[in-house]
C-alpha positions, 0 to 999 in steps of 0.5 A, spaced: 496 876 240 496 870 244 499 864 241 496 857 241 502 854 245 500 859 251 492 858 250 493 850 250 498 851 257 493 856 260 487 850 259 492 845 262 494 849 268 486 851 269 484 844 268 490 842 273 488 847 278 481 845 278 482 838 279 488 838 284 486 837 292 491 843 294 496 847 290 502 852 292 505 857 288 513 856 290 519 861 289 525 857 287 530 862 285 537 860 288 536 853 287 541 850 282 538 845 276 540 839 280 537 841 287 530 843 283 531 836 280 532 833 287 526 837 289 521 835 284 523 827 285 522 828 292 515 831 291 513 826 286 515 820 291 509 823 296 504 824 290 505 831 288 508 835 282 512 841 281 511 845 274 514 852 272 509 856 269 509 864 267 506 869 272 501 872 266 499 865 265 498 863 272 494 869 274 490 868 268 489 861 270 487 863 277 482 868 274 479 863 270 477 859 277 475 865 280 481 867 284 484 874 284 491 875 286 492 881 291 498 883 288 502 881 281 506 875 281 514 877 280 520 872 280 520 865 277 514 861 280 513 854 280 506 851 282 506 845 286 500 840 285 498 836 291 494 830 288 494 825 293 495 828 299 493 835 301 499 837 305 505 831 304 508 835 298 508 841 301 511 839 307 517 835 303 518 842 300 518 845 307 523 840 310 528 842 304 527 849 305 529 848 312 536 845 310 537 850 304 532 856 305 532 858 298 525 856 297 519 860 299 511 859 298 508 865 295 501 863 296 497 856 297 490 854 294 485 849 297 478 848 295 479 853 290 480 859 295 487 863 295 491 862 302 496 867 304 503 866 306 501 866 314 495 861 312 499 857 308 504 856 314 498 854 319 495 849 313 502 846 313 502 845 321 496 840 320 498 833 321 497 829 314 491 825 312 494 818 314 496 821 321 489 824 322 486 817 321 490 813 325 489 818 331 481 818 330 482 810 330 486 810 336 481 815 339 476 810 338 480 804 340 482 807 347 476 807 350 474 800 348 481 797 350 480 801 357 473 798 358 475 791 357 481 792 362 476 794 367 472 788 366 478 783 366 481 787 372 476 783 378 477 777 375 484 777 375 484 779 382 480 774 384 485 768 380 491 772 383 488 772 390 486 764 390 493 762 387 496 766 393 491 762 398 493 756 395 500 757 396 499 759 403 496 753 405 501 748 402 
């Protein structure tokens, strides 16, 4: 018989999973309490949040939003919610993992769809939203700048030629 605390936690996790831009299930076994605390602080700085949830509650919450797990979750699992940027908190965990190699992603969730580990790696290889916007603006700005330089080129050459002729006469 489920108790009221578990029912409330199930509702909260389900609501968070529906509202977040993306999420990931993280295996964090092997990290000390201090390292987990540091990881949480780094993820919070880039607009994410890490929460530890029981595997059964997590599986039920995912089932409520229409995601079926391919296999049962084992070991300690944390959820990384990405509220502001879809990728930045996950990339922060990936950088920490390169140093310590004690965390690993089990699954990812994007647009209410389950991403397997290899799909999540591809997702993480994408540039952040701000980088994509700056690339787009740079791509839009580049042809306009090149056009203005091309239009000014003949005028500049004419002025330089006239100055050279003037200095030759003197």
